[in-house]
C-alpha positions as CSV (number, residue, x, y, z in Angstrom):
1,M,78.6,67.0,126.5
2,K,78.5,65.2,123.1
3,K,74.7,66.1,123.1
4,I,75.4,69.6,123.1
5,Y,78.0,69.5,120.3
6,L,75.5,67.4,118.2
7,I,72.7,70.0,118.9
8,F,75.0,72.8,118.1
9,A,76.2,71.0,114.9
10,L,72.7,70.4,113.7
11,A,71.5,74.0,114.3
12,T,74.7,75.3,112.5
13,L,73.8,72.9,109.6
14,M,70.2,74.0,109.4
15,V,71.0,77.7,109.6
16,T,73.6,77.7,106.8
17,S,71.6,75.6,104.5
18,S,68.7,77.7,104.7
19,C,70.4,80.8,103.4
20,Y,70.6,79.3,99.8
21,T,68.7,81.6,97.6
22,T,67.7,80.6,94.1
23,R,67.9,83.4,91.1
24,T,65.4,83.5,88.4
25,A,66.4,84.7,85.0
26,G,63.3,87.0,84.3
27,N,64.3,90.6,83.9
28,S,67.4,90.4,85.9
29,G,69.7,91.4,83.0
30,K,71.0,87.9,82.4
31,V,68.5,87.1,79.6
32,P,68.6,89.0,76.4
33,P,65.4,91.1,75.7
34,G,64.4,89.0,72.6
35,Q,64.7,85.8,74.8
36,A,62.7,87.3,77.7
37,K,60.0,88.3,75.3
38,K,59.8,84.7,74.0
39,R,59.3,83.2,77.2
40,V,56.6,85.5,78.3
41,G,54.7,85.4,74.9
42,A,54.8,89.2,74.3
43,K,54.7,90.7,70.9
44,S,57.4,93.4,71.6
45,A,60.8,93.2,73.3
46,K,60.7,96.7,74.1
47,P,59.5,96.4,77.8
48,F,62.2,94.0,78.6
49,A,65.2,96.1,77.1
50,P,67.2,98.0,79.9
51,G,67.2,101.3,78.1
52,Q,63.3,101.2,77.2
53,R,62.1,100.9,80.9
54,K,59.9,103.6,82.3
55,K,61.2,105.5,85.3
């Protein structure tokens, strides 16, 4: 019976730990357009500004 509990606990641990996702700070709105421009090395910050994106 202890083996079943151990396997269940291990499986639960593996499932819950694999759901962790990392977030990048690219164009997610967390970084100002000027800072995103500097990271990419672009000459203009216009493509990174939310109001300037093409639909």
